[in-house]
N, C-alpha and C positions, 0 to 999 in steps of 0.2 A: 064151143071152147075153140079159142083157138092157140098158133102156138107161135116163140118168138122167137127170137132169132138172135143169141149174143156172139158178138166178136171180140175179142180183145189183143191187142198186138202189141205184143212183149220183144223183150230186146232178141230174142232166141227164137221162139216160139210164136204166130197165131192160134189162137184157140176158138174155138167154135162151139155153141151148145144149142141143143132146142127143147124149148122148154115151155111148157103147157100157161095160157097166158087167161085169165090175170092170175090161174092158181098158183104157179111157180114151181110146178115137179120139172124135174129134172127128166127129161128122156134119152137122148145121149149126147155124150162131146165128142172133140176130136181135133185133132190139132194138125198143122203145116210149118214149116219155117218159115220167121219172116222172111220178108226182101226186101232190105233194109235201103235197095236203089230204086226198089217203087212197092209201096207197100200195099198196094192194091192190088199186083199179081200173088202175094202169102196170103193176103185173103179171098182173091177170090180159089186161092187150092183150098184152103178150111172149109169154106161151102161145100167144095167139093165131097171133099172128107167127110162133112158130116152129114152129106144125102144120104152117102155112100154107109157110114155107118147107121145109119137109121132103117138100109135096106138089112144088111147083116143082122142088126139085134132087133127085127120086129115088122108091124105093119109100116109099110113104106108113106114117106111123108110127102107130098107134094107141095109145088112153089106156091101153088092157090093154098093152103094151110097156112100159112104164114102173115100173119094178121101185124105182126111188130118186128123191127130191125133196128139193134143197139149195139152203139158202138164205141171202145175203150180202146183209145187212140196213145202213142209215144209221139205223137210227131210233135204237139207243142212241146213238149219236155225237152226231146231231144234235140229238133231247133236250134233253142234259147241254149241249153249245155252245150254241143258243137261251133255253136257263133256262126250258123250256117243263117246271116243276116240282108235280109232283101234293101233297096232302094227306098226311101219313107223319108218322106218330109215333115217334120215338127210345127205344129203355129203356138209358138208363146206367147199369151196376151198377159198384159200388166204385170210381167216379170221382168225383176230390176236385173238386166245383160249384167252393168258391172259385176254385179255382187255374186249374180251366180259363176262368173269366172275365176272372182277375188277367192273363192269356197273351196272351188272346184267341182262345183257341182256340174257343168259343164259333160262330163265325164260320162255322169252316171246318165243321161237320157238316150244311151242304146242309139242312134244316130249322129252323123254327123253336121245332117242338114237341117240345122234350127234355124229357127226366123220371128225374130222379135218384134211381137205388134203391142203400140200404145192401144192402154184399156186396162180390161179389168175391176174387180169390187176391192168390200172391204170385208173385214169378216161380220156384219151385216146386212151382206148383200147389198150394201149401198156402190154405183157407181164413182170409182176411181176418175177414169177418161174415157170420155170416148173411145168407142172401136175403130182407129185406123185402117177403114174400108178402103182404101186407095192402096195401100200399103201390099194389104191384106191381097189384091186381086192382082196388081201388080206379082210379090212374090207363087201367086198360086197358078197365074198364066208363065213364069219364067220357067215353070217345071211342070207342067202337065204331061209333056210327053216325056220327061226323066226318070218321074219318081211312079211305082206300085201302088201308094198308098197313102195319104195323110194322117197325121197325129194332131189333135188339137186340146190343148190344156190351159185355162184361162185362170188368172191367179184368185181365188176364194170366187170359184165355177161351183163348187161347191150348196154355195149362199146362195149365186146367181148367175144361174148357166145364161144367161141372154148374148154372151158376147161368144159361146160356144157354138150357141145355135146357130147366129149366124155367120158365122166364120166358113160352118159345115153348109149351109145353105151359098154361101160363094163358091164352094172345093165343089160343090154338085154342081153349078150351073155353072159354071165355067172349064171344070176337067175332069167331071162326068167320072172321079176316081174311086174309089174306097176311103170313107173318110170315117174317124173315130174320135169323140168325143170325151173328153178325162170322168166330167159326170156322172157319163151313163155307166163307167163301169167300179166306181167308190162314194161309199159317201162322206170320205171320209179325210180329214185335215192330212195336209201335208205335200204339198204342192211341188217339192221337186218330188217325190214317190210317184205323186200321180201326172206326172207328164212322163217321170219311165213307162210307167203301168200304160199308159196310152201308148206310147212309141212302138215297144214291144208288141203290143196287139195289134198295131197296124204292121209290124214287120213280119206276123203269122194268118194273117184274111188271108194271101196268097196262095206258101203253100197248102190251107190247113182248103180252101175251095177246091184247089186241086185232088187234092187226096178225095173230099169229099163228091163231087164231082164224077172222080174213076171208081168210086167204091156203088155211086147209082149208077154208074153204065154198067157195072157187074153184074148188080141185083136185075136191072131192067133185062139183059143177056139173058139170064135166066128165068126172067121171068116173075118174079117176086116183085109183086106188088104191092108194100107195104111202107107207111110212114119209116122213114130213117132216126135214129133216136142217135144222141153224142153226150156221154158222161164228161159230166164237168169236176174239176178237181177237186168239190164237196162229194162227190157220190150223189149226186143227183141230176138229173136227164131234162134234155130241152132239144127241138125238133132240130135237124141238122142246120135249117137253115137261119136258124137264129144265132147257132156257133157260129155259122159264118161270120158273123159279124162280131163276134166276141171272142173270137177263137182263144184269147186269150186265159178266161173260164177254165177251158181245157188242158191249164196246166198240172200233169200229176194227174191226169184224167186214168191212166192204170191203178198204182197205189191206190185209190177211191173204189175203183171198182171191186181190188184184191180183197178191201175191208167190209165191203157190203157186200161179196160174194162169202167172205168167212161166214157175215152173220146170220144171210141167210141158208148157208148150206150147215150151222153147225147149230144153228140154235142158240146161244149162249152170246146176252147182250152185254157181258161186261168180262172181257176180254183182253191179254195181248196177240196179236194176229201177227205171222211170221208170215212173207210171201218168199218161198224160196223160187229164186228165176234164171233163167242161161246167166245174164250178166249178172244180175244184180239180190239183195235180198230185203226186202225192206219192212219196216215192223214198225205196228202202225195201233193205238186202243181203239176200244170198243167200250164205252162208256151207255148203259141206259140204250143199247140197242144202235147208235148214233156215233157213225166216225169223231174224232178228236179233231178239231181243225184251228190250224193255225193261225192265230186272230191278230199276229204282227204280219199276217200277210208270207203268200208262197217265196221261198226264194230258188231260182234254179241260176243255172252258169250262171253266177255273179251276181244274177241281179235280183235287188229286192223288193218284190212285187206287190199291189195292194189287193190281190187277189184272194180271201178266202178258201181252203186250199185243207185236203185232209194232214193231219200235224204228222210228220212218214219220216222216219230215221230208215237213211237208203246206205248203202255199202257196197262197196265194190267187191263183192263176192255172190259167184252163183256157180250152178252146172259147170261152165263154161270159165270160169277163171284159170288161167293161166301156173301152171304148180311145176317145179323147180326145186334145186337142191342151192341151197346155199353155200357159200365158201369154205363154212363151217362146218357143213354137214347139218343142218338146218332145212324145216321142209318152208317154201313159201310158198303162199296161196293168194295167186292176185295179186295186187286190183287190176293187172291187165290182163285184156280177154283173148281169149285162142276158140280156134273152130276145136275142137274133140278132136280127136285121132280117128277116134271108130265113124262119125259122121264123114273125114274125109276120105278114107278108107272105101266107104261104102258108093263114094260116090266117085273116087278114085278107085280102081284097084289095085294101079299099080304100084300103092305105095306101100302094101304088105309086103311085098318082097325084097323090097330097100331096109325096109326095119326088118327083113329074114335076114337080109345079107349082115345089117349089121350086131344083130344079138350073133350069129355066130363067130365073129372076130371076138380073139383075144386082144383087148384095146390095153395099152400102160397109162395114156392121157386121154383124157374125157374133154370133149367137145359140147355144147349142149345146141348147139346149130343142128347138133349130127340125128337130133330126133327131135326137132321140128322142121314145117314145112314151111314155104312163104306159096301165097297162092291167089290171084287178083281178084281186087276189091271192084270199085266202083268206077265207072268211067270217068275220068281225069278232063276237070272241064279250065282251068287254066295252062297256063306254059308249063313244058319239060324243058331240062334241060339235057345234052347230048347224054350223060351217066342215068340220068332217071328213064329215060325210053329205053335206053340198054337194059335195064335191071325188069322195065315193067314189060319189055318183048319174052326176055328167059320165062317168063311164068304164063306169057300168053296163053299156051297150048296145053295147060295145067298146073300144079304146083309143081314148086321146086325146092330141093331139100334146101336147107337157108345152107347148110357148109358148101353146099357147091356152086350155090348163086355168091360165094364168095368167091370162093375159087375163078371159078369161070368167069369172071364179071375185070374187064381190063383194071379197077382202079383197084384190083384187090379188098385187101382188109376193111378200106374205105367205105366199101360196098356196105359194111354192117351198118354204119352210119346213115347211108342217105337209105339204106331201104326202111330203116327203123323213120325216119322221114315221110317215104312216102306213104309208113303201112300207119302214121300221125293222123296223115291224110286223109286215110282210107279206100287209098288209091290197093293196097296192099294189105292183106288180110295174113296174119300169123294163124296156123295149126302145132298144135302141143299137147302136152299133155293137160288134163284136167278132171278135177275131181267126178267126172259124167263119165269119162275113161276108166276109172277108178270102181265106178260101180258095175262098167259090165263084166269089169274081172272077177269080180265077186258074186256076179253073180243078179245083186239086186234089180241091173237096172238091163231091159234088153235090146236096143230097139236098133242100134247099127251094126257094124263089123268089131265084134270084139277079138276078136286074132290082131289087131293093129293096135288094141288099146293093154293087150295081154305083152306084142314083142316090146312095144315100148317102155311098162311096165318094167318087165324085165330088166329092159338097160338102165333107168333108173335104178330098183333094187340092186344090182350087181357092183355100182356105183360104189353103194352105203352099204353093201354086205350083207344082205338081210333079205329075205325073202320073198318074195312079191305078193304073193299075200300080206304079211308085216307091213309092206311099205304101202298096199292100198288100204291098206287097217287105220293104218297114220294119217292116208292122208284125211278119207272118213272123218276119224274122232278129232285133225285139226280143226275141219270143217265145223264139225259139232260144236266146238268149242266156240271158235272166233261167231256163232250165232248166239251161244249164252253168252259172249261176252260184250256180243252188239248189245241184245236185249238188257243187258246190266246198263250200258253207256247209254241207253231211251231214257231209261228209267228213272235216273242219276241224272240227267240233264233235264229232265221234268222238272225234279223235286227240289234240288238242290246246284242244280248247273253241269256243265259236260265236264266229265272228267277230264284230268292229264297225268292222264299213268306215268308219261318218259319223265316227270318231274314231282309225283308224287310217289317215291319209293317202298315207304308204308305201304299204301295202299295198292301197288302195285304186285305185294309181297303177300296179302292178302289174296287176293285175284286169285292169285296164281296158287294156291294151297284151294280157294274155293274151286280151282278148274280141274286140279288133280293130282297136287302135294310137290307140281315142282312148275319151274317157269316154262310156257310152253313153247318158249322158241330151243329149248334142249334140242343139241344133234337127236341125229337118225345113226348114228355110226355105231358098233355094235353090235350087241344079239340081238337076234328078236326079242326076245323077253326085256333091254332096251328100248324095243322101241313102243311092244305092248305097253309097258309101261308110260308113255305119252297122253294114252288115253284117258277119258274120264270115266269110264269103267268097266265091270273088270271083263274079265276074260273068261271063256271056257277053252283051257289047254287042249281037248282032243280034239275039237271042231275051228279054233281060232275064231269065231263069231263070239257077237256079244251077247252078255249073257248077265243077269241079275244080278252076278255079284254088286255088292257095297261098292260105294265110289271110293275112289283111290282118294288120296288129301289127308289120310290119320297123319301121325306123328311119327309112326314105324314106315313112310314111302319119302319122308323128308328127316332123317336120322340126326342133323342140326338143329333140328327145331322142336320147341316142345310145345309148337302151338299148330293148331287144327282148324280151321276155317270152315265152314257151311254158308249157302248164299238163300235163301228162300223166295219164291217168287209168289205172289200172295192170290194174284189173279192167274187162269188157267192162260196156255200157251195154243192159239188154233192154228194150225199148221196146214201152208195150201200150196201146191206147185206141185209138178211130178215125180220131184226125186223126196221129200220129203219124210217118208216112211225109212229110209237110211241115215236122213241125217239130225231129224231132231229129237224121235225118243234120249239119244245122250244129252242133247244141249235139255232137254224137260229134267232128265234126270240130276243131270248138274246144279240146276235151278231149285229142285224138288219142290217139283211144280206138275201139275195136272197136264194131260195133255191129248190134247182134242184135235183128231186128223177124221174131217169128215168124209163124207160120199162125197166120189166128183172131187176131189179136192185140186186135183191135178187140173181141172180148168172151171175153176174158182173164178178165176175175173172172168169169163165171158159170163157164166153165171151171174155176177155182179150187176155188169153190163147192161140186164135185163130187169131185173131186181129191184133198183132204185124210184123211188119220187121226182114227180117234175116239182121243185122248191121255187119261188120266186121271194127275196126279200126286198123291204127295204125301209131305207128310217126315214123320220119326218124329224125334225128339228123345229125348235120353238124359245127363244131366245126374248126377252124383256128389249125394251126399245127405253122406257123412260119406267118416270115414277109414277106416271099416271095410270100405268095398268093394262098398257100395251103392250100384246104379244103380234112378235114376227115368226113370222110361219115360214122354214127353208123346206123344201123339194117335194113341195106342192110341183105336178104336170106344166101348173101354168106360170110358173115362176112366184115367186117371194110376194105373200100378200100379209098385213097387218088388222089382229084384231083387237076389238078393247075387250081385257078380258082373259084369263090363261083357261079357265073351259070351254070358252066361246071358241076361242082358237081349237083345242081340242076338237070337239064338234064335228068342226068343220075341215078338222085334217081328216077325220072319220068319214066323213060324208064320201070326203073327194076320193079317196087314198084306197079305199076298200073295193070301189070299182075299181080304180086304175090295178093295184095291184093282179086282181081276181084277173083283168084282161091281159094281163102281162104272165101268166100262167098261161094263157090259154094260148096268146101266141106262142109262150114255148113249147106249144104239147099236148097240155094237162086237159084230163075232163073229170066230172064229176071232182072241183073245186073243194077242198077245206079252207077257212080264214080263218086264221088267231092273230091276235094284236097283245103286246106289252108296251107297259107304259113305266117311267123313270121317270121319277120328278127330282131335281136334285135345288132344297134348299138349306141356306146356310143359317148361324142362329148372328142376329147384330146384340153384339155385345152393350152390357151396360142396359138391354132394352128387358130385361127378363121373361127371358125364355119369347122375344121375338124373332120373327125367321123374316129373313130373303128370299123370294125367288130367285135362283140362278139361272133356272132351264129346265126342259126337259126334249124329251128321249123317244118317239113313239115308235114301230118295230110291225110292222103291218107283212104278215107271211100269209102266203097262199099257195099251197097244196096238192096234186091232185095224181092221178098215175097216165100213164101217157095212153092217148087216145089214139087206139091199134083198127087198119084199116077192116070196114064193115066184110064180110062173107054175103056173099047175094047169096039169099032164098033159095034152097033148095039146088 
């Protein structure tokens, strides 16, 4: 028996877990803060924490016991979502430049450096024009020292990749730079989206290669000699070297790992999974034990790709969501992210005296900046003006009260807008009250400095004239309601289209009654009882904690209405993430469904990172050429080939592709590979021919699946 090390880099935490391999029994887990400026630092801290946890919890685990390491990472998703793109040249072969410009398709190509080359094929794979190799050579040589990677997309290259393959040879020969071809990433038709996908892949090659090199250096430093796998967006695994060439496939790696981890820990095959993290909440479905995939391609950072990934609904709601009180006394949670004050104070003890002094003052005017702080973010890479330099200098020695930053900067109140701009660029980080702080006050989550949370809650509750406990419970209840609402949104989106509550007043009214009998944005000002009524569950007056009282939402809670409403989610919720025991019981009660919080749910993503299989799929398309029974096969490794008779073509495809897809799985790191095959024929009736049918085409899908091949422990 070996031990697998699973690692997941989330928006707030990096999790690590030891799992027996291949049995899959969780030994222990640990967490470290994610270091966004350099993910490898947080990964190293998580690895150190897991070794410490193993020592504290039982038999010591040594580096030589680890036979497999697997990583799920937010890098690809965050890089594209935050617009961090490198220098990439896209070679388009056979595309109509005028048409691309006229219809605005060039805006979708994810790079400004686009070279149009003559060449390309038609829908049957026939060459339309020879590849202009002279122009290709000129373009490559002109950019060999200027770009990080090349991307190649040929018109109808999924029907015949010959021109893409030749262009790749030229890039490798003349520039020696990384290069990806569109037909390697997808077999689907859509020339523009395929070009977008391959360009995005090129943007990700350098950053993912840097991360994987840093992780492998960390493993080597800790004397962990095991193969490194990476989670793809569909939940399957690939060897790190394989992922380096096709990093776009790791988009939504983290959410995919969470779904796989939920399945592994809960043992339920048909459920909705809810992963509550520090930055976001991810909602996805498991059907038959498999994550439901988005067949239209993953969308990330405004780009629609052709990469199949887990069909996840992500909302900007997490433990680090910024909690504020709106101008009408309403509670606002997110979508902005903030450092929890309890975490900030644990790293900077001077924060508590500032909050303590504020709590002792009697103020007649409130300013949110009083209870918020600005801290340094990542290092600036571009030029800064004098005002920006002044603001960053004031926080260089540690967090500064946001109000003080405004008061002491020479441009005064204008500094607030400039600070917001620096925050948007990641150069400043805001610390404020968050749901994590509310849990610290209530004693439901204890990791950092709870006094900072309590003092900030005192100030916010005083503004609303309610008790601290009532305020924090209202935060938790609204968080739970928001989770329930997002589950409803996802289910409706899948079944009928995403609801637009702002323009559907009747639907919004029914949803409000189902949640709590009144609009979820009801003001909090007033008595503690008014605040308690905001929630979706009854309250025990003696202790002020959630009880098993019936759901609110009946007619007596909304005197002006004779209509009550309840919602029922027919499949259970599986909740994962550190704080889900505080949030999800109320959400499940609102939805009248079973709630499953499995053991080790706080590190489920890391468990999912080592629980997946290696899966490689390849599609082959068969098209009739004429009325004489000639069939052309597209998608073969050697290019298209013609055969007389459909079954002859199918047999040849099977002979070639079974070995090919098995080889891809082995290259991706699999052993004990199992093959499966699916065939779909398309026939159409001939009008007036008495049931006679004509063959329109076939699709063969070859799948190879296996477990990752671990490092072999030396005998003795």
